[in-house]
C-alpha positions as CSV (number, residue, x, y, z in Angstrom):
1,X,15.1,72.6,30.3
2,X,11.3,71.6,30.7
3,X,10.9,69.1,28.1
4,X,13.0,65.9,27.8
5,X,11.5,64.4,24.8
6,X,14.4,65.7,22.6
7,X,16.7,63.4,24.9
8,X,14.1,60.5,24.8
9,X,14.3,60.5,21.0
10,X,17.8,60.4,20.8
11,X,18.0,57.6,23.4
12,X,15.4,55.5,21.5
13,X,17.2,55.9,18.2
14,X,20.7,54.9,19.9
15,X,19.1,51.8,21.6
16,X,18.6,50.4,18.4
17,X,21.9,50.5,17.9
18,X,22.4,48.1,20.8
19,X,20.9,45.2,18.7
20,X,23.9,45.0,16.4
21,X,26.3,44.7,19.1
22,X,26.9,41.3,19.9
23,X,29.9,39.7,21.1
24,X,30.7,36.1,22.0
25,X,33.2,36.9,24.6
26,X,33.6,34.2,27.5
27,X,35.5,36.8,29.9
28,X,33.8,40.5,30.1
29,X,33.1,42.7,27.3
30,X,36.3,44.7,26.4
31,X,34.7,48.1,25.1
32,X,31.7,50.3,26.0
33,X,29.9,53.3,24.9
34,X,28.3,55.2,27.4
35,X,25.8,58.1,27.0
36,X,24.5,60.0,29.9
37,X,22.2,62.8,30.5
38,X,21.9,64.8,33.8
39,X,18.5,66.9,34.1
40,X,17.1,68.6,37.0
41,X,13.7,68.2,35.3
42,X,13.9,64.7,35.9
43,X,12.4,64.1,39.2
44,X,10.9,60.9,41.0
45,X,8.9,63.4,43.3
46,X,7.4,65.2,40.4
47,X,9.3,68.4,41.3
48,X,11.3,69.0,38.3
49,X,13.1,72.5,38.3
50,X,15.4,74.4,35.7
51,X,17.8,76.1,38.0
52,X,21.5,75.8,39.8
53,X,23.0,72.6,38.0
54,X,20.1,72.5,35.6
55,X,21.9,70.1,32.9
56,X,24.8,67.9,31.9
57,X,25.6,65.5,28.9
58,X,28.2,62.9,28.9
59,X,29.4,60.8,25.8
60,X,32.3,58.3,26.9
61,X,34.2,55.5,25.3
62,X,36.0,52.9,27.5
63,X,38.1,50.3,26.2
64,X,40.3,47.5,27.9
65,X,44.0,47.2,27.0
66,X,46.4,44.7,28.0
67,X,49.6,46.5,26.2
68,X,50.2,50.2,26.6
69,X,51.3,52.3,23.9
70,X,49.9,55.8,24.8
71,X,51.9,57.5,27.5
72,X,48.7,58.4,29.4
73,X,48.2,54.6,29.6
74,X,51.5,53.9,30.7
75,X,51.6,56.8,33.7
76,X,47.8,56.1,34.7
77,X,48.0,54.3,38.4
78,X,47.9,50.6,38.3
79,X,46.1,48.4,41.2
80,X,48.7,45.7,41.3
81,X,50.5,43.5,38.7
82,X,47.2,41.5,38.1
83,X,45.2,44.5,37.7
84,X,42.2,44.9,35.2
85,X,43.0,48.0,33.5
86,X,40.6,50.1,31.5
87,X,40.7,53.6,29.8
88,X,38.1,56.1,28.4
89,X,38.0,59.2,26.5
90,X,34.9,61.3,26.4
91,X,33.3,64.6,26.1
92,X,30.8,66.4,28.8
93,X,28.8,69.5,28.8
94,X,27.7,71.2,31.9
95,X,25.2,74.0,32.6
96,X,24.5,76.4,35.4
97,X,21.7,78.9,35.7
98,X,20.1,80.7,38.8
99,X,17.3,80.3,40.7
100,X,15.9,83.3,39.1
101,X,15.7,83.4,35.3
102,X,13.6,86.2,35.0
103,X,15.6,88.8,35.9
104,X,18.2,90.5,33.4
105,X,20.5,92.1,36.1
106,X,23.5,90.4,37.5
107,X,22.4,88.3,40.6
108,X,25.0,88.2,43.3
109,X,23.7,85.8,45.9
110,X,22.6,83.2,43.4
111,X,24.2,80.6,41.1
112,X,25.9,82.3,38.1
113,X,25.0,81.6,34.3
114,X,27.7,79.2,33.2
115,X,28.4,76.5,30.9
116,X,31.4,74.4,30.2
117,X,32.7,72.1,27.6
118,X,35.4,69.5,28.1
119,X,37.2,66.4,26.9
120,X,38.8,64.0,28.9
121,X,41.1,60.9,29.2
122,X,40.3,58.6,32.0
123,X,41.8,55.3,33.4
124,X,40.1,52.5,35.9
125,X,42.5,49.9,37.3
126,X,40.7,47.1,39.5
127,X,42.3,44.5,41.6
128,X,39.7,41.8,41.7
129,X,41.4,39.6,44.3
130,X,42.4,42.2,46.9
131,X,39.0,44.1,46.2
132,X,40.5,47.7,45.5
133,X,40.9,50.3,42.7
134,X,42.8,53.2,41.1
135,X,41.2,55.8,39.0
136,X,42.3,58.8,37.4
137,X,41.1,61.3,34.9
138,X,42.7,64.3,33.2
139,X,40.3,67.1,31.6
140,X,40.7,70.0,29.3
141,X,38.2,72.4,27.8
142,X,36.5,76.0,27.9
143,X,34.0,77.8,30.3
144,X,31.9,80.6,28.9
145,X,30.5,81.6,25.9
146,X,32.8,79.4,24.2
147,X,30.8,76.1,25.8
148,X,27.6,77.1,23.7
149,X,25.6,76.6,26.7
150,X,23.2,79.7,26.1
151,X,22.8,78.8,22.5
152,X,21.7,75.1,23.5
153,X,19.4,76.2,26.6
154,X,17.7,78.8,24.3
155,X,17.2,76.3,21.4
156,X,15.6,73.9,23.6
157,X,13.3,76.4,25.3
158,X,12.3,77.4,21.7
159,X,11.8,73.9,20.6
160,X,9.8,73.2,23.9
161,X,7.8,76.4,23.9
162,X,8.9,77.3,27.2
163,X,10.0,80.7,28.7
164,X,13.5,81.8,27.7
165,X,16.0,82.6,30.5
166,X,16.8,86.5,30.7
167,X,20.3,86.6,31.9
168,X,22.7,84.9,29.8
169,X,24.5,88.2,28.9
170,X,25.8,88.0,32.5
171,X,27.3,84.4,32.0
172,X,30.8,83.9,33.6
173,X,33.4,84.9,30.6
174,X,35.7,82.5,28.6
175,X,38.5,80.8,30.2
176,X,40.4,77.8,30.0
177,X,39.6,74.7,32.2
178,X,42.7,72.1,32.9
179,X,41.8,69.4,35.7
180,X,43.3,66.3,37.3
181,X,41.0,64.1,39.4
182,X,42.5,60.8,41.3
183,X,40.5,58.3,43.6
184,X,41.1,55.2,45.2
185,X,38.1,52.4,46.4
186,X,38.4,49.5,48.7
187,X,35.7,47.2,49.5
188,X,34.8,47.0,53.3
189,X,31.9,44.4,53.2
190,X,30.6,42.0,50.7
191,X,28.9,39.0,49.2
192,X,26.9,37.7,46.4
193,X,24.1,40.0,47.0
194,X,25.6,43.2,48.7
195,X,28.5,45.3,48.9
196,X,29.8,48.3,50.7
197,X,33.0,50.1,49.1
198,X,34.7,53.3,50.4
199,X,36.5,55.9,48.3
200,X,38.1,59.2,48.4
201,X,39.0,61.5,45.7
202,X,41.0,64.6,45.3
203,X,40.5,67.6,42.3
204,X,43.3,69.9,41.3
205,X,43.5,72.4,38.6
206,X,41.9,75.4,37.0
207,X,38.2,73.9,37.2
208,X,37.9,72.4,40.7
209,X,39.9,72.2,43.7
210,X,38.8,69.8,46.7
211,X,38.8,66.8,48.4
212,X,35.8,64.1,48.7
213,X,35.0,61.1,50.7
214,X,32.4,58.8,49.5
215,X,30.6,55.3,50.2
216,X,29.1,53.0,47.6
217,X,26.3,50.5,48.4
218,X,25.1,48.0,45.9
219,X,22.6,45.5,46.4
220,X,21.1,42.8,44.3
221,X,21.7,40.5,41.5
222,X,25.1,41.7,40.0
223,X,28.6,41.2,39.4
224,X,31.2,41.8,41.7
225,X,32.1,45.7,41.7
226,X,36.0,44.8,41.3
227,X,35.5,42.7,38.1
228,X,35.9,45.8,36.1
229,X,33.9,48.8,34.5
230,X,32.3,46.9,31.8
231,X,31.2,43.9,34.3
232,X,28.7,46.5,35.9
233,X,26.5,46.5,32.9
234,X,27.2,43.9,30.5
235,X,27.2,40.0,30.7
236,X,28.7,38.2,27.6
237,X,27.4,34.5,26.8
238,X,29.1,32.0,29.0
239,X,30.4,34.7,31.4
240,X,28.2,34.0,34.3
241,X,26.5,31.0,35.8
242,X,23.7,33.2,36.9
243,X,22.2,34.3,33.6
244,X,22.6,37.6,31.8
245,X,20.6,39.6,33.7
246,X,21.9,42.1,36.1
247,X,19.2,43.9,38.4
248,X,20.6,46.1,41.3
249,X,19.9,48.9,43.5
250,X,22.7,51.4,44.6
251,X,23.2,54.5,46.9
252,X,26.3,56.7,47.1
253,X,26.4,59.3,49.9
254,X,29.4,61.7,49.8
255,X,30.9,64.9,51.6
256,X,33.3,67.4,50.0
257,X,35.5,70.0,50.7
258,X,35.7,72.5,47.7
259,X,38.2,75.2,47.6
260,X,37.5,76.5,44.3
261,X,34.8,75.8,41.7
262,X,35.4,77.8,38.3
263,X,31.6,77.1,37.4
264,X,30.6,79.1,40.3
265,X,33.4,81.6,40.7
266,X,34.9,82.0,37.2
267,X,38.1,81.0,35.7
268,X,41.6,82.0,36.9
269,X,43.9,81.7,33.8
270,X,42.7,84.6,31.6
271,X,41.5,86.4,34.7
272,X,38.8,88.3,33.1
273,X,36.1,90.4,34.6
274,X,33.7,88.2,36.6
275,X,30.0,89.6,36.4
276,X,28.9,87.5,39.4
277,X,30.6,86.6,42.5
278,X,28.6,84.4,44.8
279,X,29.7,83.4,48.1
280,X,30.1,79.4,47.7
281,X,29.9,76.7,50.4
282,X,33.2,75.0,51.2
283,X,31.7,72.0,52.8
284,X,28.8,70.3,50.6
285,X,27.3,66.8,50.5
286,X,25.2,64.7,48.1
287,X,23.4,61.4,47.8
288,X,22.8,59.5,44.6
289,X,20.7,56.6,44.5
290,X,18.9,54.6,41.6
291,X,18.7,51.2,39.6
292,X,20.6,49.5,37.2
293,X,19.4,47.0,34.8
294,X,21.1,45.3,32.1
295,X,20.9,42.4,29.9
296,X,23.6,40.9,27.8
297,X,25.5,43.9,26.1
298,X,23.0,46.4,27.1
299,X,22.4,48.2,30.3
300,X,20.3,51.3,31.5
301,X,20.7,53.1,34.9
302,X,18.5,55.7,36.7
303,X,19.9,57.9,39.3
304,X,18.4,60.4,41.5
305,X,21.2,63.0,42.8
306,X,20.2,65.2,46.0
307,X,22.8,68.0,46.2
308,X,23.3,70.3,49.1
309,X,23.5,74.0,47.9
310,X,27.0,75.0,46.4
311,X,26.3,78.6,47.0
312,X,25.3,80.3,50.7
313,X,21.6,81.3,50.7
314,X,19.8,79.0,48.3
315,X,18.6,75.8,49.0
316,X,19.5,72.1,48.2
317,X,18.8,70.9,44.5
318,X,17.9,67.6,43.0
319,X,18.9,66.1,39.6
320,X,18.1,63.3,37.7
321,X,20.3,61.0,35.4
322,X,19.6,58.5,32.7
323,X,22.6,56.6,31.2
324,X,22.7,54.1,28.4
325,X,25.5,51.5,28.3
326,X,26.3,49.6,25.1
327,X,29.2,46.9,25.5
328,X,31.0,44.8,22.8
């Protein structure tokens, strides 16, 4: 995806909506709409690409709730009796393409053509006093032609006048994706201007199986991390003595063990013939770093993601992310 102006146009239009989302909340905002785009053409070094994990689109709605009526809200892990509990629902679309998009034949030593569309329910429970959190996410969707990845990429390439990828006939076949993620985070060090947080995550299901260990470093003018999800990018009137601006940098190094990844190896439920079968790397690493800027009920972040290769024999990859946050 060589041009980003369709995304930028959507972002500009949505930004106007933020002007209408005013809340006179003395605490933290109880709701958030988050719109996020991963795109490997976004690169701070000016070396954008169109390969590997090439694009992701995410739309999420988060809300704070004191009384749990939905069964998943009741079953979600809680960080103590005084926890700040938040929940979310959303949609995501993911897309992979090979490094070589000019060859119509199947490529066995490269990323496959693959797309996935999923919905999710998520929970975030923060213990502000003891500085730890529990997170959970359950996802369900489809991989393959049903995701519409081919049509989306070909439409954008026609719109921008760039060369069409030639091998979508070889994309991974339709299959069912169901996955559960659980994570725990704990502050190691922290003060008013800097924080170090350690975390661990486990994935299980028909989409991804694996383990992850990571750290989060934040520094700048910001609210405490464990005050809750909306506090990271929103400051209601009278909720802070230091004004309504937040400006901070962050970094998130991570190491993973991946036992199975349907977006690289194909699904296992319908068990159809897989056109390509790359040799995946079991141990991978990544580094996310970027900047968050927010004022009042609106926030924006930029992230650069450096990803080690998921497939043996190919190089590391970089993906940029732009996220908009609307709190009310």
